[in-house]
KOLBAVO-212674 format. One record per residue: x, y, z of N, C-alpha, C, CB in turn; residue in three letters. Coordinates in steps of 0.2 Angstrom, whole numbers, padded with zeros to 4 digits, always signed. Glycine has a CB too. Layout:
XYZXYZXYZXYZala ...
% end
This chain:
-0060+0088-0034-0064+0084-0038-0063+0085-0045-0072+0086-0036met -0065+0080-0050-0063+0081-0057-0066+0087-0060-0066+0075-0060pro -0063+0090-0065-0066+0097-0068-0073+0096-0070-0061+0099-0073ala -0075+0091-0073-0082+0091-0076-0087+0090-0070-0083+0085-0081phe -0085+0087-0065-0089+0086-0059-0090+0093-0056-0087+0081-0054val -0084+0096-0055-0084+0103-0052-0089+0108-0056-0077+0106-0051ala -0088+0108-0063-0092+0112-0067-0100+0111-0066-0090+0111-0074leu -0101+0104-0066-0108+0102-0065-0111+0105-0058-0109+0095-0066leu -0107+0104-0053-0108+0106-0046-0109+0113-0046-0103+0104-0041cys -0105+0117-0049-0106+0124-0049-0112+0127-0052-0100+0128-0052phe -0114+0124-0058-0120+0126-0061-0126+0124-0058-0120+0122-0068leu -0126+0118-0054-0132+0116-0050-0133+0119-0043-0131+0108-0050thr -0127+0119-0039-0128+0121-0032-0124+0128-0031-0125+0116-0028phe -0120+0130-0035-0116+0137-0033-0109+0135-0031-0120+0141-0029gly -0105+0141-0031-0098+0140-0029-0097+0138-0022-0095+0147-0030val -0101+0141-0017-0100+0140-0010-0101+0133-0008-0105+0144-0006ser -0107+0130-0010-0108+0123-0009-0103+0118-0011-0115+0121-0011ala -0101+0119-0018-0096+0115-0021-0089+0116-0017-0095+0117-0028cys -0087+0122-0015-0081+0123-0012-0081+0119-0005-0080+0130-0010ser -0086+0119-0002-0087+0115+0005-0086+0107+0003-0094+0116+0008glu -0090+0105-0002-0089+0098-0004-0082+0096-0006-0094+0096-0010ala -0079+0100-0009-0072+0099-0011-0067+0099-0005-0069+0104-0016ser -0068+0103+0000-0064+0103+0006-0065+0097+0010-0066+0109+0010asp -0072+0095+0010-0073+0088+0014-0070+0082+0010-0081+0087+0014glu -0070+0082+0004-0067+0077+0000-0059+0077+0001-0068+0077-0008thr -0056+0083+0001-0049+0083+0002-0047+0081+0009-0046+0090+0001asp -0051+0083+0014-0050+0081+0021-0051+0074+0022-0055+0085+0026ala -0056+0070+0019-0057+0063+0019-0051+0060+0016-0063+0061+0015asp -0048+0062+0010-0042+0059+0007-0036+0060+0011-0041+0062+0000thr -0035+0065+0014-0029+0067+0019-0030+0062+0025-0029+0074+0021ser -0036+0061+0028-0036+0057+0034-0035+0050+0032-0043+0058+0036asp -0037+0048+0026-0036+0041+0024-0029+0039+0023-0040+0039+0018ala -0025+0044+0020-0018+0044+0019-0014+0044+0025-0016+0049+0014gln -0016+0048+0030-0013+0048+0036-0014+0041+0040-0015+0053+0041arg -0020+0038+0039-0021+0032+0043-0017+0026+0040-0028+0030+0042lys -0016+0026+0033-0011+0021+0030-0004+0022+0033-0011+0022+0022thr -0002+0028+0033+0005+0029+0036+0006+0027+0043+0007+0036+0035cys +0000+0028+0047+0000+0027+0054+0000+0019+0055-0006+0030+0057glu -0004+0016+0050-0004+0008+0051+0003+0005+0050-0009+0006+0046glu +0006+0008+0045+0013+0006+0043+0018+0007+0048+0015+0008+0037leu +0019+0013+0051+0024+0015+0056+0021+0015+0063+0026+0022+0054phe +0015+0015+0064+0012+0015+0071+0012+0022+0073+0017+0011+0075gly +0008+0024+0078+0007+0030+0081+0013+0033+0084+0001+0031+0086glu +0017+0028+0087+0023+0030+0090+0028+0032+0085+0026+0025+0095ser +0028+0028+0079+0033+0030+0074+0032+0036+0071+0032+0024+0069gly +0025+0038+0070+0024+0045+0067+0026+0051+0072+0017+0046+0066leu +0025+0049+0079+0028+0054+0084+0035+0055+0084+0026+0052+0091glu +0039+0049+0083+0046+0049+0082+0048+0053+0076+0049+0042+0082gln +0045+0052+0070+0046+0056+0064+0045+0063+0066+0042+0054+0059ile +0040+0065+0069+0039+0072+0070+0044+0075+0075+0032+0073+0074gly +0046+0071+0080+0052+0074+0084+0058+0075+0081+0052+0069+0090his +0059+0071+0075+0065+0071+0072+0066+0077+0067+0066+0065+0068gly +0061+0081+0066+0061+0087+0062+0062+0093+0065+0054+0087+0058ile +0066+0097+0063+0068+0104+0066+0062+0108+0065+0074+0107+0063glu +0060+0112+0070+0054+0116+0070+0048+0113+0072+0053+0119+0062gly +0042+0116+0070+0036+0113+0073+0031+0113+0067+0033+0117+0078ser +0033+0112+0061+0029+0111+0055+0025+0105+0055+0033+0111+0048asp +0018+0106+0053+0014+0100+0053+0016+0095+0048+0007+0103+0052glu +0015+0089+0050+0016+0083+0045+0011+0083+0040+0017+0077+0048leu +0013+0082+0033+0008+0081+0028+0009+0074+0025+0008+0087+0023arg +0003+0071+0024+0004+0064+0022+0001+0063+0015+0000+0059+0027phe +0005+0058+0011+0003+0056+0004+0004+0049+0003+0007+0061-0001lys -0001+0045+0002-0001+0038+0001-0005+0037-0006-0004+0034+0007ser -0001+0037-0011-0004+0036-0018-0007+0029-0018+0001+0037-0023pro -0004+0024-0015-0007+0017-0015-0009+0015-0008-0001+0012-0018ser -0015+0013-0008-0018+0010-0002-0015+0003-0001-0026+0010-0001ser -0015+0000+0005-0013-0007+0006-0016-0012+0002-0013-0008+0014leu -0023-0011+0001-0026-0015-0003-0024-0015-0010-0034-0014-0003ala -0023-0009-0013-0020-0008-0020-0013-0011-0020-0020-0001-0021glu -0009-0010-0015-0002-0013-0015-0002-0020-0015+0002-0011-0009ala -0007-0023-0012-0008-0031-0012-0010-0033-0019-0013-0033-0007arg -0014-0030-0022-0017-0032-0029-0011-0031-0034-0023-0027-0031thr -0007-0026-0033-0002-0025-0038+0004-0030-0037+0001-0017-0037arg +0005-0031-0031+0010-0036-0029+0008-0043-0032+0012-0037-0022his +0002-0045-0031+0000-0052-0033+0000-0052-0041-0007-0053-0030tyr -0003-0047-0044-0003-0047-0051+0004-0048-0054-0006-0040-0054asp +0009-0045-0051+0016-0046-0054+0019-0052-0053+0020-0040-0052gln +0018-0054-0046+0022-0061-0044+0018-0067-0047+0022-0061-0037val +0012-0067-0048+0009-0072-0051+0011-0073-0059+0001-0071-0051leu +0014-0069-0062+0016-0069-0069+0023-0072-0069+0016-0063-0072lys +0026-0073-0063+0033-0076-0063+0033-0083-0063+0037-0073-0056trp +0039-0086-0067+0040-0093-0066+0048-0094-0067+0037-0097-0072asn +0050-0100-0065+0058-0101-0065+0061-0099-0072+0059-0108-0063leu +0058-0100-0077+0061-0099-0084+0061-0091-0086+0057-0103-0089glu +0056-0087-0083+0056-0080-0085+0061-0076-0082+0049-0078-0082ser +0063-0071-0085+0068-0066-0083+0064-0061-0078+0071-0063-0089lys +0068-0059-0073+0065-0054-0069+0065-0047-0072+0070-0053-0062ser +0059-0045-0073+0057-0039-0076+0057-0033-0071+0051-0039-0080ala +0058-0027-0073+0058-0022-0068+0050-0022-0065+0059-0015-0071pro +0050-0022-0059+0043-0022-0056+0041-0015-0054+0043-0027-0050tyr +0034-0014-0054+0031-0008-0052+0030-0008-0045+0025-0007-0056val +0033-0002-0042+0032-0002-0034+0026+0002-0032+0038+0003-0032glu +0024+0000-0026+0018+0004-0023+0021+0009-0018+0013-0002-0020ser +0019+0015-0019+0021+0020-0015+0016+0021-0009+0022+0027-0018asn +0017+0017-0004+0012+0017+0002+0012+0022+0007+0013+0010+0005val +0017+0026+0007+0017+0032+0012+0022+0037+0010+0018+0029+0019cys +0020+0043+0010+0025+0049+0009+0023+0054+0015+0024+0052+0002gly +0028+0057+0018+0027+0062+0023+0032+0068+0022+0029+0058+0030ile +0029+0073+0022+0033+0080+0021+0030+0085+0025+0033+0082+0014arg +0033+0091+0026+0030+0097+0029+0029+0102+0024+0035+0099+0035thr +0034+0106+0023+0033+0111+0017+0034+0108+0011+0037+0117+0019asp +0029+0108+0006+0029+0105+0000+0035+0108-0004+0022+0106-0004val +0036+0115-0003+0041+0118-0008+0048+0116-0007+0040+0126-0006ser +0050+0113-0001+0057+0111+0000+0058+0104-0004+0058+0110+0008thr +0054+0100-0005+0055+0094-0008+0058+0088-0004+0060+0095-0014gly +0059+0090+0003+0061+0085+0008+0056+0081+0010+0065+0089+0013met +0057+0074+0010+0051+0070+0012+0054+0063+0015+0046+0069+0007gln +0049+0059+0018+0050+0052+0019+0046+0048+0014+0048+0050+0027ile +0049+0043+0011+0045+0039+0006+0046+0032+0008+0048+0040-0001gly +0040+0028+0007+0040+0021+0009+0037+0017+0003+0037+0019+0015leu +0041+0013+0000+0038+0009-0006+0039+0001-0005+0042+0011-0013thr +0035-0002-0008+0035-0010-0008+0034-0012-0015+0030-0013-0003tyr +0038-0018-0017+0037-0021-0023+0040-0028-0023+0040-0017-0029lys +0039-0032-0028+0043-0038-0029+0050-0037-0031+0040-0043-0035pro +0055-0040-0028+0062-0039-0029+0065-0043-0035+0066-0041-0023ser +0069-0039-0039+0073-0042-0044+0079-0046-0041+0075-0037-0049val +0081-0045-0035+0086-0048-0032+0083-0054-0028+0090-0044-0028phe +0086-0060-0029+0084-0066-0025+0085-0065-0018+0087-0073-0028pro +0082-0068-0013+0083-0067-0006+0091-0069-0004+0078-0072-0002phe +0093-0074-0008+0100-0076-0006+0106-0072-0009+0101-0083-0009gly +0104-0066-0012+0109-0062-0015+0114-0059-0009+0106-0055-0018thr +0120-0059-0011+0125-0057-0007+0126-0050-0007+0132-0060-0008thr +0124-0047-0001+0125-0039-0001+0131-0038+0004+0118-0036+0003phe +0135-0034+0001+0141-0032+0004+0145-0028+0000+0145-0038+0007gly +0151-0026+0002+0156-0021-0002+0158-0025-0008+0162-0020+0002lys +0157-0021-0014+0159-0024-0020+0153-0028-0023+0165-0028-0020gly +0148-0030-0020+0142-0034-0023+0137-0029-0026+0139-0038-0017ala +0133-0032-0030+0128-0028-0034+0122-0027-0030+0126-0032-0041asp +0122-0022-0026+0117-0020-0022+0111-0016-0025+0119-0017-0015gly +0111-0015-0031+0106-0011-0034+0107-0004-0033+0099-0013-0031gly +0103+0000-0030+0103+0007-0029+0109+0009-0024+0097+0010-0027thr +0111+0004-0020+0116+0005-0015+0123+0002-0017+0114+0002-0008ile +0128+0006-0019+0134+0004-0021+0138+0000-0016+0138+0010-0023pro +0138+0002-0009+0141-0001-0004+0137-0003+0002+0147+0004-0001asp +0132-0008+0001+0127-0010+0006+0130-0013+0012+0122-0014+0003pro +0126-0012+0018+0127-0015+0024+0122-0020+0025+0128-0010+0030arg +0123-0026+0028+0118-0031+0029+0117-0032+0036+0120-0037+0025leu +0110-0033+0038+0108-0035+0044+0104-0041+0043+0105-0029+0049val +0106-0047+0045+0102-0053+0044+0097-0054+0051+0106-0060+0044gln +0091-0053+0050+0086-0053+0055+0085-0060+0057+0080-0049+0054val +0083-0064+0052+0081-0071+0053+0082-0074+0047+0075-0072+0057asn +0079-0081+0046+0080-0084+0040+0076-0082+0034+0078-0092+0041ser +0071-0078+0036+0066-0075+0031+0066-0068+0030+0059-0077+0033asp +0070-0064+0034+0070-0057+0034+0077-0054+0034+0066-0054+0040val +0079-0050+0030+0086-0046+0030+0085-0039+0029+0091-0049+0025lys +0089-0035+0032+0089-0028+0031+0096-0026+0027+0088-0024+0038leu +0095-0021+0023+0101-0018+0019+0100-0011+0019+0101-0021+0012val +0106-0007+0021+0106+0000+0021+0113+0003+0018+0104+0002+0028tyr +0112+0009+0016+0118+0013+0014+0116+0019+0010+0123+0008+0010gly +0121+0022+0007+0120+0028+0003+0120+0026-0004+0125+0033+0005ala +0115+0030-0008+0115+0029-0015+0120+0033-0019+0108+0030-0018asp +0120+0033-0025+0125+0037-0029+0125+0044-0028+0124+0036-0036gly +0119+0047-0025+0119+0054-0023+0120+0055-0016+0112+0056-0025his +0123+0050-0013+0124+0051-0005+0118+0052-0001+0129+0056-0004arg +0113+0049-0003+0106+0049+0001+0105+0042+0004+0100+0052-0004glu +0104+0042+0010+0103+0036+0013+0097+0032+0011+0102+0037+0021ala +0097+0026+0010+0092+0021+0008+0092+0015+0013+0093+0019+0001arg +0086+0013+0015+0085+0008+0020+0080+0003+0016+0082+0010+0027tyr +0083-0004+0016+0079-0009+0012+0077-0015+0017+0082-0011+0006gln +0072-0018+0016+0070-0024+0019+0068-0029+0014+0064-0023+0025val +0071-0035+0015+0069-0041+0010+0066-0046+0014+0075-0044+0007tyr +0060-0049+0012+0056-0054+0016+0054-0059+0011+0050-0051+0019val +0055-0066+0013+0053-0071+0009+0045-0072+0010+0057-0078+0011gln +0042-0070+0005+0034-0070+0005+0031-0074+0000+0031-0063+0005cys +0028-0080+0001+0026-0085-0004+0018-0082-0005+0026-0092-0001lys +0018-0080-0012+0011-0078-0014+0007-0084-0016+0012-0073-0020val +0001-0085-0014-0003-0091-0016-0004-0092-0024-0010-0090-0013pro -0003-0098-0026-0004-0099-0033+0003-0099-0037-0009-0095-0036gly +0009-0097-0034+0015-0097-0037+0019-0103-0037+0019-0091-0034thr +0024-0104-0042+0028-0110-0041+0032-0111-0035+0032-0110-0048pro +0034-0117-0034+0039-0118-0028+0045-0114-0029+0040-0125-0027ala +0047-0111-0023+0053-0107-0023+0052-0099-0025+0058-0110-0028gly +0046-0097-0026+0045-0090-0028+0047-0086-0022+0037-0089-0029gln +0046-0088-0016+0048-0083-0011+0055-0082-0010+0045-0086-0004glu +0059-0087-0013+0067-0086-0013+0069-0082-0019+0070-0092-0013arg +0066-0083-0025+0068-0080-0031+0065-0073-0032+0066-0084-0037glu +0059-0072-0029+0056-0065-0030+0053-0063-0023+0050-0065-0035val +0057-0061-0018+0055-0059-0012+0051-0052-0012+0060-0059-0007pro +0048-0051-0007+0046-0044-0006+0051-0039-0004+0040-0044+0000leu +0052-0033-0007+0057-0028-0005+0053-0022-0003+0062-0027-0010val +0055-0019+0003+0053-0012+0004+0058-0008+0005+0049-0013+0011gly +0057-0001+0003+0063+0004+0004+0060+0010+0007+0066+0005-0003glu +0064+0012+0012+0063+0019+0015+0068+0024+0014+0062+0017+0023leu +0066+0030+0012+0071+0035+0011+0068+0041+0015+0071+0037+0003thr +0073+0045+0017+0072+0050+0022+0076+0056+0020+0072+0048+0029asp +0074+0062+0018+0077+0068+0017+0074+0073+0022+0078+0070+0010thr +0069+0071+0026+0065+0076+0030+0068+0076+0037+0058+0073+0030leu +0070+0071+0040+0072+0071+0047+0079+0072+0048+0070+0065+0051thr +0082+0075+0053+0089+0076+0054+0092+0072+0060+0090+0083+0055gly +0088+0070+0064+0090+0067+0070+0089+0059+0071+0087+0070+0076ser +0085+0056+0066+0084+0049+0067+0090+0045+0065+0078+0047+0063leu +0092+0040+0069+0098+0036+0068+0097+0030+0063+0101+0033+0074ser +0102+0027+0061+0101+0021+0056+0096+0016+0060+0108+0017+0055val +0097+0015+0066+0093+0010+0070+0086+0012+0070+0096+0009+0077arg +0085+0019+0071+0078+0021+0071+0074+0020+0064+0078+0029+0072asp +0078+0021+0059+0075+0020+0052+0074+0013+0051+0080+0023+0047his +0078+0009+0052+0077+0002+0051+0072-0001+0055+0084-0002+0052leu +0071+0002+0061+0065-0001+0066+0059+0001+0063+0066+0002+0073ala +0058+0007+0060+0052+0010+0057+0051+0005+0051+0053+0017+0054leu +0056+0004+0047+0055+0000+0041+0053-0008+0043+0061-0001+0037leu +0056-0010+0048+0054-0017+0050+0047-0017+0052+0059-0019+0056leu +0044-0012+0056+0037-0012+0058+0033-0012+0052+0036-0006+0062arg +0034-0008+0047+0030-0008+0041+0030-0015+0037+0033-0002+0036ser +0036-0018+0037+0037-0025+0034+0032-0030+0037+0044-0027+0034ala +0031-0029+0044+0026-0034+0047+0019-0033+0045+0027-0033+0055gly +0018-0026+0044+0011-0024+0041+0010-0027+0034+0010-0017+0042val +0015-0026+0030+0014-0029+0023+0014-0036+0023+0020-0026+0019met +0017-0040+0027+0017-0047+0027+0010-0049+0029+0022-0050+0032val +0007-0046+0033+0000-0047+0035-0005-0046+0029-0002-0044+0042asn -0004-0040+0026-0008-0038+0020-0007-0043+0015-0005-0031+0018thr -0002-0046+0013-0001-0050+0008-0002-0057+0009+0007-0050+0005leu -0004-0059+0016-0006-0066+0018+0000-0071+0015-0013-0067+0015asp +0006-0070+0017+0011-0074+0014+0010-0081+0017+0018-0071+0017cys +0010-0086+0012+0008-0093+0014+0014-0096+0018+0008-0097+0008gln +0020-0094+0018+0025-0097+0022+0026-0094+0029+0032-0096+0018asn +0022-0089+0030+0021-0086+0037+0028-0084+0039+0018-0091+0042glu +0031-0079+0036+0038-0077+0038+0037-0073+0045+0041-0072+0033pro +0041-0073+0049+0041-0070+0056+0045-0063+0055+0044-0074+0062val +0041-0058+0056+0045-0051+0056+0044-0049+0063+0041-0046+0051val +0050-0049+0066+0050-0046+0073+0048-0039+0074+0057-0048+0077pro +0046-0037+0080+0044-0030+0081+0050-0026+0083+0039-0030+0087ser +0056-0029+0085+0062-0026+0087+0068-0028+0083+0063-0026+0094thr +0073-0024+0082+0079-0026+0079+0083-0031+0083+0083-0020+0077leu +0087-0036+0080+0091-0040+0084+0097-0036+0088+0095-0045+0080pro +0098-0038+0094+0102-0034+0099+0110-0035+0096+0102-0037+0106ala +0111-0040+0092+0117-0041+0089+0119-0037+0083+0118-0049+0088ser +0114-0033+0081+0115-0030+0075+0121-0025+0075+0109-0026+0073ala +0122-0022+0081+0127-0017+0081+0126-0011+0077+0134-0020+0080gly +0120-0008+0077+0119-0002+0073+0120+0004+0076+0111-0003+0071leu +0122+0009+0072+0123+0016+0076+0116+0019+0077+0127+0020+0071pro 
% end
């Protein structure tokens, strides 16, 4: 709880009562953050993540942005876009973070934001893939594509691009400023590329529903069999 609230509580009710209130607040916050991650990855997804970690450490959840907050932030930014405007750096919504021991710094992170890359961007060797110098592309369907590869620090990054038409925006917005999600993972050791992209794809379906995309993009629940992923 905020410092001034804590001080007032201590003066009024005593240390014991305020400590209990603080513990309850922390527990409520932690539970809400876990529910956000579970909504995005699914219960089976969280179990899969847990199995991919060496040892039996308890998963800790951090979701600085709720899905409602992510929706508001996405709308606020995309509604300012027009065909003549330059794509500015967009602010991301950190919708789920998962770690075990805080001291290690290893975690899973999931973010969503408007993309500075149009949906038609060519992702491949030698192309400008943003944070991924040598990206690999998986075309899921006409509205959804997956991109993955290692960044400059050799850490794996998994991205999903979805054509999502926000109400009230000019024609073509879904092509020029699609939704992009990124999953990073320095926590698990046994999840494959396919596992990571499947988790990301599931979260994209949740985000599409959260944003009420007018063009109703179809985000499948499974990866295409033709993807040939490791």
